[in-house]
C-alpha positions in Angstrom: 15.4 17.8 25.1 14.4 15.7 28.1 11.3 13.6 28.8 10.8 12.2 32.3 8.1 10.2 34.0 8.2 10.9 37.8 7.0 7.9 39.8 7.1 5.9 36.6 5.7 2.4 36.4 8.6 0.0 35.7 6.4 -2.3 33.7 5.2 0.5 31.5 8.8 1.7 31.0 9.8 -1.8 30.0 6.9 -2.0 27.5 7.7 1.4 26.2 11.3 0.6 25.5 10.8 -2.9 24.2 13.2 -5.8 24.3 16.8 -4.5 24.3 15.3 -1.0 23.7 14.1 -2.1 20.3 11.2 0.4 20.3 13.6 3.3 21.1 15.9 2.2 18.3 12.9 2.3 15.9 12.2 5.9 16.8 15.9 6.8 16.4 16.1 5.2 13.0 12.9 6.8 11.7 13.5 10.3 13.0 17.3 10.6 12.9 17.6 11.3 16.6 19.6 9.8 19.5 17.8 8.7 22.6 19.8 8.1 25.9 17.8 6.6 28.7 18.6 6.4 32.4 15.7 5.0 34.4 12.6 7.1 33.8 14.6 9.9 32.1 14.9 10.1 28.3 17.4 12.5 26.7 16.7 13.1 23.0 19.2 14.9 20.8 19.1 15.8 17.1 17.5 18.5 15.0 14.7 20.5 16.6 11.7 19.2 14.7 12.5 15.5 14.9 13.4 15.8 18.6 10.0 17.3 19.3 8.3 14.5 17.4 10.4 11.8 19.2 9.5 13.3 22.6 5.8 13.4 21.7 6.0 9.7 20.6 7.7 8.7 23.8 5.0 10.3 25.8 2.2 8.8 23.7 3.8 5.3 23.8 4.1 5.5 27.6 0.4 6.1 27.8 -0.3 3.0 25.6 2.3 0.8 27.4 0.0 -0.9 29.8 0.8 -4.0 27.7 3.8 -4.7 25.4 3.7 -2.5 22.3 3.3 -4.2 19.0 6.1 -3.4 16.4 3.4 -2.7 13.8 1.9 -0.1 16.0 5.3 1.5 16.6 6.1 1.7 12.9 2.6 2.9 11.9 2.8 5.6 14.5 6.2 6.7 13.1 4.7 6.9 9.6 1.8 9.0 10.9 3.9 11.4 13.0 6.3 12.1 10.0 3.2 13.1 8.0 1.4 15.3 10.5 3.1 18.4 9.2 2.0 17.7 5.6 -1.6 18.6 4.9 -2.8 17.2 8.2 -6.4 16.2 7.7 -9.1 16.6 10.4 -9.9 13.1 11.7 -13.6 13.5 10.9 -12.8 14.3 7.2 -10.8 11.1 6.7 -12.6 8.5 4.6 -13.2 5.3 6.6 -13.6 1.8 5.0 -15.9 -0.9 6.2 -13.8 -4.0 6.7 -12.9 -6.4 9.5 -10.3 -3.9 10.7 -12.4 -1.3 12.5 -11.8 2.3 11.5 -9.4 1.5 8.7 -8.2 4.8 7.1 -5.2 6.2 5.2 -2.0 6.7 7.1 -0.8 9.6 4.9 -2.7 12.5 3.2 -2.1 11.0 -0.2 -3.6 7.7 0.9 -6.7 9.4 2.1 -7.0 11.1 -1.3 -6.6 7.7 -2.9 -9.4 6.1 -0.8 -11.7 9.0 -1.6 -11.0 8.7 -5.3 -11.7 5.0 -5.2 -15.0 5.7 -3.5 -16.0 8.5 -5.9 -14.7 7.4 -9.3 -15.5 4.4 -11.5 -11.8 4.0 -12.5 -8.9 4.9 -10.3 -5.2 4.5 -11.0 -2.8 4.1 -8.0 0.8 4.5 -9.2 3.9 4.5 -7.0 6.7 2.6 -5.3 6.3 -0.5 -3.2 4.9 -0.1 0.3 2.7 2.9 -0.4 -0.5 0.9 0.3 -1.9 1.2 -3.3 -2.8 -2.5 -3.5 -3.9 -3.0 0.1 -6.2 0.0 0.0 -7.6 -1.1 -3.4 -8.5 -4.4 -1.8 -9.9 -2.6 1.2 -12.0 -0.5 -1.2 -13.3 -3.6 -2.8 -14.2 -5.2 0.5 -15.9 -2.0 1.6 -18.0 -1.9 -1.6 -19.0 -5.5 -1.2 -19.9 -5.1 2.5 -22.1 -2.0 1.5 -23.7 -4.1 -1.3 -22.5 -1.6 -3.9 -21.1 -4.5 -6.0 -21.9 -8.2 -6.2 -18.4 -9.5 -6.6 -14.7 -8.8 -6.6 -12.5 -9.7 -9.5 -8.7 -9.8 -9.1 -6.7 -9.5 -12.3 -3.0 -9.7 -13.0 -0.9 -9.8 -16.1 0.9 -13.1 -16.5 4.2 -11.7 -17.7 6.2 -14.6 -16.3 4.0 -17.1 -18.1 6.8 -18.1 -20.4 9.9 -19.9 -19.2 9.7 -19.4 -15.5 6.0 -20.1 -15.0 6.1 -22.9 -17.6 7.7 -25.3 -15.2 5.0 -24.9 -12.5 2.3 -27.5 -12.5 -1.4 -26.6 -13.2 -3.3 -24.4 -15.6 -2.7 -20.7 -16.2 -4.9 -19.7 -13.2 -2.9 -21.9 -10.9 0.4 -20.7 -12.3 -0.5 -17.0 -11.8 -1.9 -17.8 -8.3 1.4 -17.4 -6.4 1.9 -14.0 -7.9 -1.5 -12.9 -6.5 -0.4 -13.6 -2.9 -0.4 -9.8 -1.9 -4.0 -9.6 -2.9 -4.8 -12.8 -1.0 -3.0 -11.6 2.1 -4.9 -8.3 2.0 -8.3 -10.2 1.6 -7.6 -12.5 4.5 -6.6 -9.6 6.7 -9.6 -7.5 5.7 -12.3 -10.2 5.6 -10.9 -13.0 7.7 -9.6 -16.3 6.3 -12.8 -18.3 6.6 -15.1 -15.6 5.1 -12.7 -14.9 2.2 -12.4 -18.7 1.5 -16.2 -19.1 1.4 -16.4 -16.1 -1.0 -13.9 -17.7 -3.3 -15.8 -21.0 -3.2 -19.1 -19.2 -4.1 -17.5 -17.2 -6.9 -18.1 -13.9 -5.2 -14.3 -13.3 -5.3 -12.8 -14.4 -8.7 -9.2 -14.7 -9.9 -8.9 -13.7 -13.6 -5.6 -13.7 -15.3 -5.5 -10.8 -17.8 -5.2 -13.3 -20.7 -8.7 -14.6 -19.8 -10.4 -11.2 -19.8 -10.8 -10.7 -23.5 -14.4 -10.8 -24.7 -15.9 -10.4 -21.1 -18.0 -7.6 -19.8 -18.1 -7.3 -16.0 -21.2 -5.8 -14.5 -21.7 -4.9 -10.8 -18.1 -5.9 -10.0 -15.1 -4.3 -8.2 -12.1 -5.1 -10.4 -8.5 -4.7 -9.3 -5.7 -4.9 -11.9 -2.5 -5.3 -10.0 1.1 -5.0 -11.3 -0.4 -3.0 -14.2 3.1 -1.7 -15.2 3.5 -5.2 -16.8 0.6 -4.8 -19.2 1.1 -3.8 -22.9 -0.9 -0.8 -24.2 -3.2 -3.3 -26.0 -3.8 -5.2 -22.8 -4.5 -2.1 -20.8 -7.1 -0.9 -23.4 -8.7 -4.3 -23.5 -8.9 -4.4 -19.7 -10.4 -0.9 -19.3 -13.1 -1.7 -21.9 -14.3 -4.8 -19.9 -15.9 -2.6 -17.3 -19.7 -2.9 -17.4 -22.7 -1.3 -15.6 -22.3 -0.7 -11.8 -18.7 -1.6 -11.8 -15.6 0.0 -10.4 -12.0 -0.6 -11.4 -8.7 0.2 -9.6 -5.4 -0.1 -11.5 -2.2 -0.3 -9.4 1.4 -0.4 -10.5 4.9 0.8 -10.0 6.4 2.2 -13.2 10.0 1.8 -11.9 9.6 -2.1 -11.8 8.6 -3.1 -15.3 9.3 -6.7 -16.3 8.2 -6.5 -19.9 10.5 -7.5 -22.7 13.1 -4.9 -23.5 11.7 -2.3 -25.9 8.1 -3.2 -25.0 6.0 -0.1 -23.9 4.1 -0.3 -20.6 0.4 0.1 -20.9 0.3 1.8 -17.5 2.7 4.5 -18.6 0.7 5.1 -21.8 -2.6 5.1 -19.9 -1.3 7.8 -17.6 -0.7 10.0 -20.6 -3.7 9.2 -22.7 -6.4 9.2 -19.9 -5.1 11.9 -17.6 -7.8 14.4 -18.7 -10.7 11.9 -19.1 -13.5 12.9 -16.8 -14.5 10.1 -14.3 -10.9 8.7 -14.1 -8.7 9.6 -11.1 -5.0 9.2 -10.8 -3.0 9.1 -7.5 0.7 9.4 -7.8 2.3 8.0 -4.6 5.7 9.2 -3.5 8.4 7.7 -1.4 7.1 9.6 1.7 3.9 7.6 1.4 5.7 4.3 2.1 4.0 2.6 5.1 6.4 -0.1 5.9 9.5 -0.4 8.0 11.0 3.1 8.2 14.1 1.9 6.3 12.0 1.1 3.2 11.5 4.7 2.2 15.2 5.4 2.6 16.1 2.4 0.5 13.8 3.7 -2.3 15.4 7.2 -2.0 18.9 5.7 -2.1 18.1 3.7 -5.3 16.4 6.8 -6.9 19.5 8.9 -6.1 21.9 6.2 -7.5 19.8 5.7 -10.7 19.7 9.5 -11.2 23.5 9.7 -10.9 24.1 6.6 -13.0 21.5 6.6 -15.9 21.2 3.4 -18.0 22.6 3.8 -21.5 19.8 3.7 -24.1 20.6 1.2 -26.9 19.7 2.0 -30.5 16.2 0.7 -31.4 15.1 0.6 -27.7 
């Protein structure tokens, strides 16, 4: 299939293609097509559906190419176009979050379901592989609730699984030792609130870091609580966390059950909670899949490749484990 731009603007063509045709290579990699360009003519070959998607993207990017295209915009557009055929949601029906990033919404149908569940339920579980947006969107939901004055504070919680040998050599108390492992939450907060505002909220105690070990005995009212890396909680810790929730509070629990760092033979509290609480009214579960990965197009393929390898080479189960 051919895409051509008669009387094309060379500056736009340059911005469309990117340095050394990097933008075209991104489209090729994501959609499994080949793009050959000569001047303003683009020849796209491959399977019918991906070729149609690639041609549409080339036309869309040309319209946007008054200035150089950002690589993030390219990759997010690639994620969106590959999900258009799956439960495409009318734009007016997509839940939108009130953050510094105007019009923030889910990039896949399952992300939109997740956002809606966070808004409508007091406890939401987001379970799935890395890059599916479960943590970022949980933080976005917390910022949205704070901006709308639905909660008074945000509490970020993480199990300190590494608090033994590896963390033991780091200076500071347990909060400072866990701090580096909360970096994805910090990064999301800075992106969604702005660095200065987020820093002020930390100083005022509106945003609080609470290692899971410090949660026992507390009751959190009017708070938005995020438990990240929940696959590394024990069943006892998960039950303890979920029973800390007080009046006017929301909790979002995120984790990836394929990346458990607990001691061998130790059961994951996230896996148990998924079984025990599945039918409890007021609790929502979103199970993200590899197709929900919103990162570099290769990330979803890497996850698929590991899944296929592990399915073909199952780990032997030792007695007693």
